C-alpha positions, 0 to 999 in steps of 0.5 A: 438877263440878255437885255441887261448884257447889251445895256452894259456893253453899250454903256461900256462902249459909250464910256470908252468913246467918250473918254478917248481923251482927244478934243478936236476942233476945226475952222475953215473959209466957208467960201472954199469949194473943198470938193474941187481939191484933188491934189496936195503936197507938203508945205515944208520937208519937215516940221520947223524945229521947236527946241523941244527934243520930244517934238524935234524927233524925226521919228515923230515927224515921219509918223505924223506925216505918214498918218496925215498922208494916209488919212488924206488919201483915204479921202481921195486926195493925191500927193503930187510933190513934183507938180503944183498941187491944189493945196499945201499941207503943214502941221505943227505939234506942240507940248505944254504943261497944264494943271489937271484936277482929278477932282476933290478927295476926302477922308474920315478917320475915327480913333479910340484911345485913353490917356491915364484914367480918361478915354476918348473918341476922336473923329477927323476929316480932310478934304482937298483937290488932287492936282497934278501937272500933265503934258498936253500935246496939240497937233494943228493941221493946216491946208493952205492954198498952193498959189494964194498961200491962204489958210483954207482949213485948220483942224486941231486935236489935243490929248495928253502927251505920253512918251512910250518905249514902244514905237508901235504904241507911239504910232498907234496913238499918233494915227488915232489923233490924226484920224480924229482931226481929219474926220472933220475934213472936208467940212460939211456946209 
């Protein structure tokens, strides 16, 4: 019985991690010596305005910047806003709508009835797709050479966008997204 309990726990963890809902990717210049990067600064003081009030939210900008800074500092990089850094950090957050398919559904129905002196049995079936529109948020984080203005590394993460009433939950979701993206940095050659 104990052996099965561990299998169930392992399966639950596997499903939880596999269903985190964040898709990440990275691209980079393979000629870059990422080990030599020690200092960073922001490329712009805030994210450029997009016209979407969900994105142009100063609280969201502050949360994303804090998460990026925390993750890069964990990797040993230091923010140096008053000096020329090795790289500049910029990010872009976008929201787009897409159609999501929750798979196909089906149903079967049975009925018995009578009309006048006749009775009957009916069987009905239906199939179809469960389609819905969802908002998808994409966060792209770039590291750019400070002097060359050349893109050195780009990481991105995509997840379902949710608007939360609770600032703590919003911060937690952003922290998880940024951590997932920056787990890819520095790239292993």
